[in-house]
C-alpha positions in Angstrom: 35.1 28.9 -50.1 32.6 27.9 -47.7 30.5 26.6 -50.6 33.5 24.7 -51.8 33.7 23.2 -48.5 30.1 22.3 -48.6 30.1 20.7 -52.1 33.4 18.9 -50.5 31.9 17.7 -47.7 28.7 16.1 -49.6 30.5 14.4 -51.9 33.0 13.0 -49.6 29.5 11.8 -47.6 28.4 10.4 -51.2 31.6 8.7 -52.6 32.5 7.0 -49.2 28.8 5.9 -47.9 30.0 2.2 -48.2 32.5 3.0 -45.6 30.7 5.9 -43.6 27.3 3.9 -43.1 28.5 1.1 -40.9 30.6 3.9 -39.0 27.6 6.1 -38.2 25.6 2.7 -37.3 28.6 1.7 -34.8 28.4 4.9 -33.3 24.8 5.2 -32.7 25.1 1.5 -31.8 27.6 2.8 -29.1 25.3 4.9 -28.0 22.7 2.9 -27.6 24.8 0.4 -25.6 26.7 2.8 -23.5 23.7 2.7 -20.6 23.8 -0.8 -20.3 27.5 -1.0 -20.6 27.7 1.6 -17.7 25.0 -0.9 -15.8 27.3 -3.7 -16.0 30.1 -1.5 -15.0 28.0 -0.8 -11.7 27.8 -4.6 -11.2 31.3 -5.1 -10.6 31.9 -6.2 -14.0 35.0 -5.0 -16.1 35.3 -2.7 -19.1 36.1 -5.5 -21.6 33.6 -8.0 -20.3 30.9 -5.5 -19.8 31.2 -4.5 -23.8 31.5 -8.0 -24.7 28.1 -8.9 -23.2 26.3 -6.0 -24.1 27.0 -6.3 -27.7 26.5 -10.0 -27.5 22.8 -9.3 -26.3 22.4 -6.3 -29.4 23.5 -9.5 -31.6 21.3 -11.9 -30.3 18.3 -9.2 -30.7 19.3 -8.3 -33.9 19.3 -11.9 -35.2 16.1 -12.7 -33.5 14.6 -9.8 -35.3 15.8 -11.0 -38.3 14.9 -14.5 -38.2 11.1 -13.2 -37.3 11.1 -11.3 -40.1 12.3 -14.2 -42.4 10.3 -16.8 -41.0 7.2 -14.4 -41.4 8.2 -13.5 -45.2 8.6 -17.2 -46.1 4.9 -17.8 -44.6 3.4 -15.6 -46.7 4.8 -16.0 -49.8 3.5 -19.3 -49.5 0.1 -17.8 -49.2 0.1 -15.7 -51.7 -1.4 -18.0 -54.3 -4.6 -18.1 -52.0 -5.2 -14.6 -52.2 -5.2 -14.4 -55.7 -8.9 -14.7 -56.3 -10.0 -12.3 -53.9 -7.6 -10.0 -55.3 -8.9 -10.3 -58.9 -12.2 -9.9 -57.2 -11.7 -6.8 -55.5 -9.9 -5.7 -58.9 -12.6 -6.5 -60.8 -15.3 -4.7 -58.3 -13.2 -1.6 -58.2 -12.3 -1.4 -62.1 -16.6 -1.9 -62.5 -17.1 1.0 -60.4 -14.4 3.3 -62.0 -16.0 2.4 -65.4 -19.3 3.1 -64.5 -18.5 6.3 -62.9 -16.7 7.0 -66.1 -19.6 6.1 -68.4 -21.7 8.4 -66.1 -19.3 11.6 -66.6 -18.8 11.3 -70.3 -22.6 11.2 -70.6 -22.9 14.2 -68.5 -20.0 15.8 -71.0 -22.5 14.6 -74.3 -20.6 11.5 -75.5 -22.2 8.4 -75.9 -20.7 5.6 -74.5 -23.6 3.0 -75.0 -23.5 -0.3 -76.5 -24.0 -0.6 -80.4 -27.8 -0.9 -81.6 -29.0 -4.5 -83.0 -28.5 -4.8 -86.8 -25.9 -2.2 -87.0 -23.0 -2.7 -89.0 -19.6 -3.0 -87.1 -16.9 -1.4 -87.5 -14.1 -2.7 -90.0 -10.9 -3.7 -88.1 -7.9 -1.5 -88.1 -5.8 -4.4 -89.9 -7.8 -4.8 -92.4 -7.5 -1.2 -93.8 -3.8 -1.8 -94.1 -2.5 -2.2 -97.2 -1.5 -6.2 -97.5 2.3 -7.0 -98.0 3.2 -10.0 -100.1 4.2 -12.8 -98.6 8.4 -13.3 -98.7 9.3 -16.9 -100.8 12.7 -18.7 -100.4 14.7 -20.3 -97.9 13.9 -19.5 -94.2 16.6 -18.6 -91.8 18.1 -21.1 -89.8 17.2 -21.0 -85.7 20.5 -20.1 -83.9 20.7 -21.1 -79.9 23.4 -19.7 -77.9 24.3 -21.9 -74.4 26.4 -20.7 -71.9 29.5 -22.7 -70.6 28.8 -24.2 -67.3 29.8 -22.0 -64.2 32.7 -23.0 -62.6 32.9 -23.7 -58.8 34.2 -20.1 -58.1 31.7 -18.6 -60.6 28.8 -20.3 -58.4 30.4 -19.4 -55.0 30.7 -15.7 -56.1 26.8 -16.0 -57.3 25.1 -17.1 -54.4 27.6 -16.3 -51.4 28.0 -12.8 -52.4 24.8 -11.6 -51.5 25.3 -13.3 -48.2 28.7 -12.2 -47.5 28.5 -8.5 -48.3 25.8 -7.7 -45.7 27.6 -9.7 -43.1 30.7 -7.9 -43.6 28.7 -4.9 -42.8 27.7 -6.4 -39.6 31.0 -7.3 -38.5 32.3 -3.9 -39.4 29.3 -2.3 -37.4 30.3 -4.8 -34.2 34.4 -4.6 -34.2 33.7 -0.4 -34.3 31.0 -0.3 -32.1 33.4 -2.5 -29.6 36.2 -0.2 -29.7 34.0 2.9 -29.7 32.8 1.4 -26.3 36.0 0.6 -25.0 38.0 3.7 -26.0 35.0 5.8 -24.4 37.1 8.5 -22.5 39.9 8.0 -24.7 37.7 10.1 -27.2 36.0 12.1 -25.2 38.9 13.7 -24.1 40.1 13.9 -27.8 37.2 16.0 -28.5 37.9 18.1 -25.5 41.2 18.7 -26.8 39.9 19.4 -30.1 36.8 22.1 -29.7 37.4 23.3 -26.0 40.9 22.9 -24.6 40.7 26.5 -23.6 37.7 25.5 -21.1 38.0 22.1 -20.2 35.3 21.9 -17.4 32.9 23.5 -19.7 33.5 21.4 -22.3 33.5 18.3 -20.3 30.5 19.2 -18.5 28.7 19.9 -22.2 30.0 16.6 -23.4 28.7 14.5 -21.0 25.5 16.4 -20.8 24.9 16.0 -24.7 25.6 12.4 -24.8 23.5 11.4 -21.9 20.8 13.3 -23.3 21.0 11.6 -27.0 21.5 8.3 -25.1 18.8 8.5 -23.2 16.4 9.9 -26.3 17.6 7.0 -28.7 16.6 4.3 -25.8 13.5 6.3 -25.0 12.6 6.0 -29.0 13.7 2.5 -29.4 11.3 1.4 -26.4 8.7 3.8 -27.9 9.1 2.1 -31.1 9.5 -1.5 -30.1 5.9 -0.9 -27.7 4.5 0.4 -30.6 5.3 -2.3 -33.1 3.8 -4.8 -30.5 0.4 -3.2 -29.7 0.3 -3.0 -33.9 1.1 -6.3 -34.1 -1.2 -7.8 -31.5 -4.0 -5.5 -32.8 -3.7 -7.3 -36.3 -3.5 -10.7 -34.5 -7.1 -9.8 -33.4 -8.3 -8.3 -36.4 -7.2 -11.5 -38.5 -4.2 -9.9 -40.9 -2.0 -12.4 -41.8 1.8 -12.6 -40.5 1.1 -10.1 -37.7 4.4 -10.4 -36.2 6.3 -9.3 -39.5 3.8 -5.9 -40.1 4.5 -5.2 -36.0 8.4 -5.5 -36.4 7.9 -3.3 -39.9 6.0 -1.2 -37.9 8.5 -0.6 -34.9 11.3 -0.1 -37.5 9.6 2.3 -40.3 8.3 4.6 -36.9 12.3 6.2 -37.2 11.1 7.5 -40.0 10.0 10.9 -39.4 6.5 11.9 -40.4 5.6 9.3 -42.7 7.2 6.0 -41.4 3.7 5.2 -39.9 2.0 6.0 -43.0 4.4 3.4 -44.9 4.0 0.7 -42.2 0.3 0.8 -42.6 0.1 0.8 -46.3 1.5 -3.2 -46.2 -0.8 -4.6 -43.9 -4.0 -2.7 -45.2 -3.3 -4.2 -48.8 -2.7 -7.3 -47.2 -6.4 -7.2 -45.2 -8.0 -6.2 -48.8 -6.4 -9.1 -50.4 -7.7 -11.4 -48.0 -11.0 -10.1 -46.8 -13.9 -10.3 -49.6 -15.3 -7.5 -47.7 -13.3 -3.8 -46.8 -13.9 -4.1 -43.0 -10.7 -5.9 -42.1 -9.2 -2.9 -43.9 -11.1 -0.3 -42.1 -10.1 -1.8 -38.8 -5.9 -2.0 -39.6 -6.4 1.2 -40.9 -8.4 2.7 -37.8 -5.8 0.5 -35.6 -2.6 2.7 -37.0 -4.4 5.5 -36.7 -5.3 5.3 -33.1 -2.2 4.2 -32.0 -0.2 6.8 -33.5 -2.3 9.2 -32.2 -1.8 8.2 -28.6 2.3 7.5 -28.8 2.7 10.9 -30.9 0.3 13.4 -28.7 0.2 11.6 -25.2 3.2 9.0 -24.3 6.3 11.1 -26.7 5.8 14.4 -24.9 5.1 12.7 -21.4 8.3 10.7 -21.7 11.0 13.1 -23.5 9.2 16.3 -23.6 7.4 18.2 -26.5 10.9 19.0 -28.5 13.3 17.0 -29.7 15.7 20.4 -30.5 14.8 20.2 -34.2 13.0 22.3 -36.2 10.0 21.0 -38.2 11.5 22.0 -41.6 15.1 20.9 -40.5 13.8 17.3 -39.9 12.1 16.9 -43.3 15.0 18.6 -45.1 17.4 15.9 -43.3 15.0 13.5 -44.4 15.3 14.6 -48.0 19.1 15.1 -47.8 20.1 11.9 -45.9 18.1 9.6 -48.2 19.2 11.4 -51.2 23.2 10.6 -49.9 22.4 7.4 -48.2 19.0 5.4 -49.6 16.7 4.0 -47.6 19.1 3.8 -44.4 19.8 7.4 -44.8 15.9 7.7 -44.5 16.1 5.6 -40.9 19.0 7.8 -39.8 18.1 11.6 -40.8 16.7 12.4 -37.4 19.1 10.4 -35.3 22.4 11.9 -37.5 20.8 15.3 -37.6 20.1 15.3 -33.7 23.9 14.7 -33.1 24.8 17.2 -34.9 22.3 20.0 -33.2 24.0 18.4 -29.9 27.5 19.5 -31.4 26.0 22.9 -32.6 24.6 23.6 -29.1 28.0 22.4 -27.2 30.7 23.4 -29.7 31.5 26.8 -30.6 33.1 26.4 -34.1 29.8 24.5 -34.8 27.4 26.8 -33.4 26.0 27.1 -37.1 24.7 23.8 -36.9 22.6 24.5 -33.9 21.2 28.0 -35.8 20.4 26.3 -39.0 19.0 22.9 -37.7 17.7 23.8 -34.1 14.7 24.7 -32.7 15.9 27.6 -30.7 14.8 31.3 -31.8 17.8 32.6 -33.8 17.2 36.0 -31.6 17.6 36.4 -28.0 14.3 37.5 -26.2 15.8 41.1 -25.9 16.6 41.2 -29.5 13.3 39.6 -30.6 11.8 42.6 -28.2 13.6 45.1 -30.0 13.0 43.7 -33.4 9.4 43.9 -32.8 9.3 47.6 -31.5 11.4 48.6 -34.6 8.7 46.8 -37.0 5.9 48.3 -35.3 4.6 45.3 -35.0 1.9 45.3 -31.5 0.2 42.4 -32.3 3.8 40.4 -32.5 5.4 41.9 -29.5 2.4 41.4 -27.2 2.5 37.6 -28.4 6.3 37.5 -27.7 5.4 38.9 -24.1 2.9 36.5 -23.3 4.9 33.6 -24.2 7.9 34.9 -22.2 5.2 35.8 -19.1 4.5 32.1 -19.2 7.7 31.5 -17.1 8.3 34.9 -15.7 7.1 37.5 -13.6 6.1 41.0 -14.9 9.0 42.7 -13.3 11.4 40.3 -14.3 10.2 40.6 -18.0 10.5 44.3 -18.0 14.1 44.1 -16.2 15.6 41.4 -18.6 14.0 41.6 -21.7 12.3 44.9 -22.2 14.5 47.4 -20.5 17.6 46.1 -22.0 15.7 45.9 -25.2 15.1 49.8 -24.7 18.9 50.0 -24.4 19.1 48.8 -27.9 16.9 51.2 -29.3 19.0 54.1 -27.4 22.3 53.2 -28.9 20.7 53.2 -32.1 19.2 56.7 -31.5 22.0 58.2 -30.4 24.2 57.0 -33.3 21.8 58.3 -35.5 21.0 54.8 -36.9 16.9 55.3 -36.4 14.9 58.0 -38.3 12.4 60.1 -36.3 9.1 57.9 -37.7 11.3 54.8 -36.9 11.8 56.4 -33.2 8.1 57.5 -32.9 7.2 54.0 -34.0 9.2 52.2 -30.8 7.4 54.8 -28.8 4.2 54.2 -29.6 4.2 50.3 -29.9 6.0 50.2 -26.4 3.4 52.1 -25.3 0.4 50.5 -26.3 2.7 47.3 -25.2 2.6 48.6 -21.3 -1.2 49.1 -21.7 -2.2 45.4 -23.1 0.0 44.4 -20.0 -1.9 46.2 -17.7 -3.6 43.6 -16.8 -1.2 41.0 -16.0 -0.3 40.2 -12.4 3.0 40.5 -11.3 3.5 37.1 -9.8 6.1 34.2 -10.0 5.4 31.9 -12.5 5.8 28.2 -12.0 9.5 27.2 -13.1 9.8 25.5 -16.6 12.2 23.1 -17.4 14.0 22.2 -20.8 12.3 19.4 -21.9 14.4 19.9 -25.4 16.8 16.2 -26.2 19.5 18.6 -27.8 19.7 20.7 -24.3 20.4 24.2 -23.7 23.2 25.7 -25.7 26.1 26.7 -23.7 25.3 30.6 -24.6 22.1 30.4 -24.5 21.2 33.7 -21.9 19.1 32.6 -19.1 16.0 35.0 -17.7 15.8 34.6 -14.2 12.5 33.6 -12.7 12.4 35.7 -9.4 9.8 36.5 -7.5 7.9 39.8 -7.4 8.5 42.1 -4.3 5.4 42.2 -1.9 2.5 44.5 -1.9 1.8 47.2 0.1 -2.1 47.6 1.4 -2.4 51.9 2.3 -5.8 50.7 3.8 -4.2 48.7 6.4 -0.9 50.2 7.0 -1.7 53.1 9.1 0.3 55.7 6.6 -0.6 59.4 6.8 0.1 62.7 4.8 1.2 62.2 1.3 1.2 58.1 0.9 -2.7 58.4 1.9 -2.9 60.1 -1.7 -4.1 58.7 -5.2 -0.2 59.0 -6.7 2.1 59.1 -3.8 5.2 58.4 -6.1 6.1 60.7 -9.2 7.9 58.8 -11.9 9.6 61.6 -13.8 11.5 60.7 -17.5 14.9 61.7 -18.3 15.9 63.5 -21.6 16.4 60.6 -23.5 13.5 59.7 -26.4 12.6 56.3 -24.6 13.3 57.5 -20.8 9.4 57.9 -20.5 8.9 54.5 -21.4 11.0 53.0 -19.1 9.2 55.2 -16.8 5.6 54.3 -17.4 6.9 50.6 -16.7 7.8 51.7 -13.2 4.5 53.1 -12.7 2.7 50.4 -13.7 4.4 47.8 -11.5 4.1 50.1 -8.6 0.3 50.6 -9.2 0.7 46.7 -8.9 2.1 46.7 -5.7 -0.2 49.0 -3.5 1.4 52.6 -4.9 -0.1 55.1 -6.5 2.2 56.3 -9.3 1.8 58.8 -11.8 4.2 60.2 -15.0 5.7 63.6 -15.7 7.5 63.8 -18.7 10.8 65.5 -19.1 8.7 68.7 -20.4 7.3 69.2 -17.2 10.4 69.8 -15.5 12.1 72.0 -17.7 13.4 75.4 -16.6 10.5 76.8 -18.1 8.0 74.2 -16.7 9.3 73.0 -13.4 7.6 75.7 -11.6 4.2 74.6 -13.1 4.8 71.1 -12.3 2.3 69.5 -9.4 3.9 68.5 -6.4 1.3 68.1 -4.2 0.9 65.0 -2.6 3.9 63.7 -3.4 6.0 61.3 -1.3 8.9 60.4 -3.2 10.1 61.1 -6.8 11.3 58.1 -9.2 14.0 59.9 -11.8 14.3 57.2 -14.8 17.6 57.5 -17.3 18.4 55.1 -19.8 22.3 55.9 -19.2 24.2 54.7 -22.1 26.4 57.6 -22.7 28.1 57.7 -19.2 28.0 61.4 -18.6 25.3 62.4 -16.2 24.9 66.2 -17.0 21.5 66.6 -17.9 20.7 64.3 -15.3 22.5 66.3 -12.5 20.5 69.3 -13.6 17.3 67.6 -13.7 17.4 66.9 -9.8 18.7 70.0 -9.0 15.8 71.6 -10.4 13.6 69.0 -8.8 15.2 69.2 -5.4 14.8 72.8 -5.3 11.0 72.3 -6.0 10.4 69.6 -3.7 13.5 69.8 -0.9 12.1 67.2 1.8 11.2 64.5 -0.8 13.2 61.7 -1.2 14.9 61.1 -4.7 15.1 57.6 -6.5 17.2 57.6 -9.5 17.4 54.3 -11.7 19.9 54.4 -14.5 18.4 51.7 -16.9 21.1 50.3 -17.0 24.5 51.7 -15.5 27.2 51.4 -17.6 29.7 50.4 -14.7 27.3 47.8 -12.3 30.4 47.9 -9.8 30.9 51.5 -9.3 29.8 52.1 -5.4 26.7 53.6 -4.9 28.0 56.5 -2.6 30.3 57.7 -5.8 26.8 58.1 -8.0 24.7 59.8 -5.0 27.8 62.0 -4.9 27.6 62.9 -8.5 24.0 63.2 -8.9 22.6 63.9 -5.5 19.9 61.3 -5.0 19.1 59.7 -2.2 18.6 55.9 -3.7 19.9 54.6 -6.6 18.8 51.5 -8.6 19.7 49.5 -11.7 16.5 47.4 -11.8 12.7 48.1 -11.9 12.5 45.5 -8.6 15.2 47.6 -7.0 13.2 50.8 -7.4 10.0 48.7 -6.3 11.3 47.6 -3.4 12.9 50.8 -2.2 9.8 52.8 -2.5 8.1 49.8 -0.7 10.2 50.1 2.2 10.2 54.0 2.5 6.2 53.3 2.6 6.8 51.0 5.2 9.4 53.0 7.4 6.8 56.0 6.9 3.9 53.9 8.6 5.8 52.6 11.3 6.8 56.0 12.2 3.5 56.9 12.3 2.5 54.1 14.5 5.4 54.6 17.0 3.8 58.2 17.3 0.8 57.0 17.7 1.6 54.4 20.3 3.8 56.8 22.7 1.3 58.5 24.8 -0.3 54.9 25.7 3.6 54.1 26.3 4.0 56.7 28.6 0.5 56.2 30.2 1.3 52.4 30.9 4.8 53.9 32.6 3.4 56.4 34.8 3.2 54.5 38.0 
C-alpha cells in the first residue's frame, strides 16, 4: 500500500504538472512576500492594499528583469556574426593541436601518418572500384510542387499569440493564487492546525509559525545572496570586457538557485563568449577565475555567516531531490528542488504524521545521542565512540555527557542484558569499549562549553531530545581546605559497583568525575564486597562510600544486602547510593532511605559529586571550628 501510494503521488505530480507548477510558484512567492506584507501592515496599511502593493512590487521587478534579459539577448544576437571569424580561428587552432597530438600518439604506436612520397601512385578512388550502372532511358518524371493554402486570421493569431499567451496565463495564475494565499494566510494556518495538530493547539501553532518564519527568512536571504552574486559577476565581467555582462549577471543569480552545479552552468556561457571575442585565452581565464573566487567567498564565508552552516537538508537528499524534481517538472523543477525539499523537511519536523520526511531528507541524525552511544558500544567501535563523544563534548560538559548520554545508554544495554538479548561476547565487548572510552576522556576537562544555537534553516524537531548544557560542580583543593583525617588521603572516596554487569562502568565514570573536582576516588568491584571477600576489602582512609547501581528492575534486595555488609565493615562512614536512573524519579528520598538504609540518594552523577563535595567542605568547616575554639575562648576571657 505504501508503494502504491508513492507511485500514485508521483504520477499525480507528473501528469498534473501544468497545474501544480504555477501553484507551487505561487506558494513560494507568497512566502517571499510575507515579510514585505507584514512590514506594510505595521505601517498602518490595510491587508488588501498591503498585499496588492507587495504583488505590484514583485511584478515590477520581474518585468524589469525580463526586459533586461530580452534587451541583452537581442544585442548579443546582432553581434554574433562579428564573432564568427574568431570562433573559426580558435576552432582551427584547437583542431590543429588535436591532430598534431593524435599524429604523435599514432607514431608512437607504430602507425605511419606521414604524407605520401613524391612520385608515388595515388590510390584509386572508391567510386571507381564500384560497378557502373547503365543510365536509364525514357521520359523523365514531371516535378510536383505542393503549396499550402494561405492561413486564415485565426490560424495566424494562434500561431503567433499562443507562445505569448501561454506564459502570460501562467503568470496570471501565479499572481492570483499568491494574492489569495497572502490574504487568507491566517485562515490557511488554522486549517493546517486543525488538520495536523488539533490535539495540541499551542505546540502546533508555535511550530508552524516558527517553520514559516525560518522558510521566509531563508528564501529572502538566499534571494539577496544570489542577487548580490549576480551583481558582482556582472560588474566583474564588465571590467573584464565580456559582452552583455548584465545578461550573464542575471543568469548567474538565477542559476545559483540550482544546487551544486548552478554556478558551473552559469560560468559556461560567458566563458564560451569570452573565447569567441578574445583572440587569446586571457579573457576566458579571467572569467573562470572570477566565478571561482566569488563562489568560494559566497559559499564558504557569506552564507554560513548569514544563515548558518546547514539548511537542514542532507547532501544526498539535495542531489536526489534535484534529479527527482527535474525529471518530474523539467528545468523549473531543478530550480525549485531545494525550496520544495526544504518545505517538506520543515513539515516533517513539526507535523507528527509527516515525520518520515525529516528522517529521509533532513540532516538530523537518525538516532538520538543515547541510541548512537549504545550502537557504538554494541559494535565495539572505540574510535567511533570517542569521535561521537568528542562531538557532543563541544557543547556539553563532561558530567552532562555522562548523565544525559552515557548513563541512559548503559540503561539500554542493561535492559537488553536482563531480557537475554545480549550474548556474553557482546556484553564483554560493551564493557571493554566503555572502559576504553572513559580512559580516553580522562584528559578532558569538566567545564561548561559555550552554548550552541540551532543554525539549521529547518529548525529543531518537535520531539528532538534537548541535552542540558549545565555548568559542572566546583572543585575542591584538599591542600587549602584544612581537611584532616581520611580526607587527607589519596582516595577518600570508595566507589563500589553493584551486582549488575555494567555497574562498574558507571562507578568508573563517577570515580573520574570526583578526581577531576579535587577528590581522590578508587573503584571496588562487586566481587570485593561479597560475603566471602568483605573482610578483605581495604577500608583505611575511606571518608565516604558511593555505591553505583543501574536500577532497571525496581527490586533492591541485592543492593540492600550489599549496603548491610558495607555498613558492618564501616559503621561510621556515610553512604551515598546512586540509582542510574531511578525507576520512579518522584519517589521521596525518605522512602528510599528507609528501604536501603543509605545516608544519601542520588539519581545523577552531578548530584553524587555535589554530595561528596558538600560532605568534604562540611568536614573542613568542623575542623576549622575546632581549631578556632581555643582562640575564641582566649579572646572572650577578660
